[in-house]
C-alpha positions as CSV (number, residue, x, y, z in Angstrom):
1,M,73.8,76.2,-61.7
2,T,70.5,77.6,-60.6
3,Q,69.0,76.2,-63.4
4,L,70.4,72.7,-62.6
5,I,69.4,73.0,-59.3
6,I,65.7,73.9,-60.7
7,Y,66.0,70.6,-63.1
8,F,66.7,68.7,-59.8
9,L,63.9,69.9,-57.6
10,V,61.5,69.7,-60.5
11,G,62.5,66.2,-61.3
12,V,62.3,64.8,-57.7
13,V,58.7,66.7,-57.5
14,Q,57.8,65.3,-60.8
15,D,58.2,61.8,-60.3
16,F,57.1,61.9,-56.4
17,F,53.6,62.9,-58.2
18,F,53.8,60.2,-60.5
19,T,54.4,57.8,-58.3
20,L,51.5,59.0,-56.2
21,N,49.6,59.0,-59.4
22,S,49.9,55.4,-59.7
23,R,49.0,54.4,-56.2
24,Y,46.1,56.3,-56.7
25,V,45.3,54.8,-60.1
26,A,45.8,51.4,-58.6
27,K,43.4,52.3,-55.8
28,D,40.4,53.6,-58.1
29,K,40.4,56.9,-56.7
30,V,39.9,59.1,-59.6
31,L,40.1,62.7,-58.9
32,P,43.7,62.8,-57.0
33,A,44.8,60.5,-59.6
34,V,43.9,62.8,-62.8
35,I,45.2,66.2,-60.4
36,F,48.4,64.1,-59.8
37,S,48.5,63.1,-63.7
38,L,47.6,66.8,-64.9
39,L,50.6,68.3,-62.9
40,T,53.2,65.4,-63.9
41,I,52.6,65.9,-67.6
42,L,52.9,69.7,-67.1
43,M,56.2,69.8,-65.0
44,S,57.6,67.1,-67.7
45,M,56.7,69.6,-70.7
46,L,57.7,72.3,-69.1
47,V,60.8,71.1,-68.3
48,L,61.9,69.3,-71.3
49,Y,60.5,72.4,-73.7
50,N,62.7,75.2,-71.6
51,I,65.5,72.4,-72.2
52,L,65.0,72.1,-76.1
53,K,64.5,75.9,-76.5
54,E,67.8,76.9,-74.6
55,I,69.9,74.2,-76.2
56,D,73.6,73.9,-76.2
57,P,75.0,70.5,-76.5
58,E,77.1,70.6,-73.5
59,K,74.5,72.1,-70.9
60,G,71.7,70.3,-72.6
61,I,73.0,66.6,-71.3
62,I,73.9,68.1,-68.4
63,S,70.7,69.3,-68.0
64,I,69.0,66.3,-68.7
65,V,70.6,64.0,-66.6
66,V,70.4,66.4,-63.5
67,Y,66.6,66.2,-64.0
68,S,66.9,62.4,-64.5
69,V,68.6,61.9,-60.8
70,G,65.9,64.1,-59.8
71,I,63.3,61.9,-60.9
72,A,64.7,58.9,-59.7
73,T,65.0,60.6,-56.6
74,G,61.6,61.5,-56.5
75,T,60.5,58.0,-57.1
76,F,62.6,56.8,-53.9
77,L,61.1,59.1,-51.8
78,A,57.4,58.6,-52.9
79,M,57.9,54.7,-52.7
80,K,59.5,55.2,-49.0
81,L,57.0,57.7,-47.8
82,K,53.8,56.2,-48.1
83,I,51.5,59.6,-48.0
84,G,48.0,59.4,-47.9
85,F,48.1,55.4,-48.3
86,K,47.3,52.9,-45.4
87,D,48.7,50.1,-46.9
């Protein structure tokens, strides 16, 4: 159960960073875009590596679904909390 909560929270943070990265790219802010890109990919690869390393048919699917819900939540939060941007 703890692992699922961690996957959810990492998904939230990862997609929050991804959405910020997209915004920084659109605004031509190179350094923040590079930093958030690195963090986003690093998190996603570590989670996917962990899920595949400890693959269990039932637990693996649940982990992927929980991680995906976290990603969707991160997108929602990043879109609503326009951190670092004055539009």
